[in-house]
TORPA-399096 format. One record per residue (C-alpha): z, x, y; residue in three letters. Coordinates in pm, 1 decimal. Example, Ala and Ser with C-alpha at 12.3 -4.5 7.8 and 13.67 -1.06 7.14 Angstrom:
2
((780.0; 1230.0; -450.0); 'ALA'),
((714.0; 1367.0; -106.0); 'SER'),
end
This chain:
82
((1639.1; -4468.7; 586.1); 'MET'),
((1777.5; -4469.1; 236.0); 'ASP'),
((2061.3; -4205.8; 160.7); 'ASP'),
((1977.3; -4200.5; -194.6); 'TRP'),
((1626.2; -4056.6; -118.7); 'ASP'),
((1757.9; -3765.9; 88.6); 'ASP'),
((2027.2; -3685.4; -200.6); 'ALA'),
((1738.1; -3660.1; -444.3); 'GLU'),
((1541.1; -3454.1; -224.7); 'ASP'),
((1846.5; -3203.2; -193.6); 'ALA'),
((1839.0; -3132.4; -572.1); 'PHE'),
((1459.8; -2989.1; -552.0); 'ASP'),
((1576.7; -2682.7; -367.0); 'ASP'),
((1772.9; -2575.1; -689.7); 'TYR'),
((1622.7; -2380.1; -981.4); 'PRO'),
((1563.9; -2586.8; -1313.5); 'ASP'),
((1820.3; -2497.2; -1568.8); 'ASP'),
((1587.9; -2545.1; -1846.1); 'SER'),
((1387.4; -2224.5; -1754.8); 'ASP'),
((1318.8; -2034.9; -2065.0); 'GLU'),
((1212.6; -1710.8; -1889.0); 'SER'),
((1555.5; -1625.1; -1729.1); 'ALA'),
((1569.7; -1267.7; -1605.6); 'GLU'),
((1835.0; -1037.6; -1750.8); 'THR'),
((1964.4; -710.1; -1614.1); 'VAL'),
((2181.9; -437.6; -1796.3); 'ALA'),
((2566.0; -442.8; -1728.8); 'CYS'),
((2676.4; -152.1; -1518.4); 'ASN'),
((2987.6; -113.0; -1750.8); 'ALA'),
((2864.9; -191.9; -2105.9); 'CYS'),
((2478.4; -181.0; -2066.3); 'GLY'),
((2435.9; -532.5; -2259.4); 'ARG'),
((2165.5; -744.5; -2121.0); 'ASP'),
((2325.8; -1034.7; -1928.2); 'VAL'),
((2154.8; -1307.4; -1706.7); 'TYR'),
((2059.1; -1189.2; -1355.9); 'GLU'),
((2244.0; -1485.7; -1193.6); 'GLU'),
((2573.3; -1414.1; -1378.5); 'ALA'),
((2849.3; -1298.6; -1157.5); 'ALA'),
((3038.8; -1132.6; -1443.1); 'MET'),
((2951.9; -1002.2; -1775.6); 'CYS'),
((3037.0; -1208.5; -2055.0); 'PRO'),
((3067.1; -916.0; -2302.9); 'TYR'),
((3307.9; -685.3; -2108.6); 'CYS'),
((3432.4; -909.5; -1819.3); 'GLY'),
((3327.5; -664.6; -1539.8); 'GLU'),
((3181.3; -815.9; -1212.0); 'PHE'),
((2812.8; -750.9; -1179.5); 'LEU'),
((2723.0; -586.1; -857.8); 'THR'),
((2372.7; -481.6; -705.4); 'ALA'),
((2360.0; -125.0; -580.7); 'SER'),
((2320.0; -90.7; -221.6); 'THR'),
((2315.3; 279.8; -178.7); 'SER'),
((2000.7; 435.2; -27.1); 'ALA'),
((2038.2; 728.3; -283.9); 'TRP'),
((2059.5; 539.2; -613.0); 'ASP'),
((1747.3; 621.5; -825.6); 'GLY'),
((1638.4; 923.8; -609.3); 'ARG'),
((1634.9; 1278.8; -750.6); 'PRO'),
((1864.4; 1525.7; -614.0); 'GLY'),
((1605.2; 1720.0; -424.9); 'TRP'),
((1576.8; 1411.8; -185.1); 'TRP'),
((1953.7; 1512.4; -65.5); 'GLY'),
((1854.0; 1861.1; -38.4); 'ALA'),
((1558.3; 1804.3; 192.9); 'ILE'),
((1766.7; 1569.2; 421.7); 'GLY'),
((2017.7; 1831.8; 448.1); 'PHE'),
((1779.5; 2097.0; 527.6); 'VAL'),
((1581.7; 1859.6; 789.7); 'GLY'),
((1939.6; 1794.5; 951.5); 'ILE'),
((2019.9; 2173.5; 978.1); 'ILE'),
((1698.9; 2231.7; 1122.5); 'ALA'),
((1721.3; 1964.1; 1403.8); 'VAL'),
((2044.3; 2118.5; 1514.8); 'ILE'),
((1915.1; 2473.4; 1526.8); 'LEU'),
((1628.8; 2352.0; 1734.0); 'VAL'),
((1874.4; 2153.0; 1961.5); 'LEU'),
((2104.7; 2459.4; 1988.1); 'LEU'),
((1789.5; 2670.9; 2069.4); 'ARG'),
((1713.3; 2453.5; 2366.6); 'LEU'),
((2065.8; 2468.9; 2491.8); 'VAL'),
((2085.3; 2840.1; 2467.8); 'ILE'),
end
């Protein structure tokens, strides 16, 4: 088996750099559009991080419903014990 053939196939897994339709996202710090693959904003220098919070983008009433639900479960469990 030729090692050069394996090396050429390894590059097929990487995206093509000449793709004109690269996606952009807004920087969390300055709000300017930067490439999605960028690790850092070229304008303000802040690192780009993806939000991992389950509550991001949800309205405040979601938290209130969750809190009421937890209280209800606690009250039901206390009622069973007493």
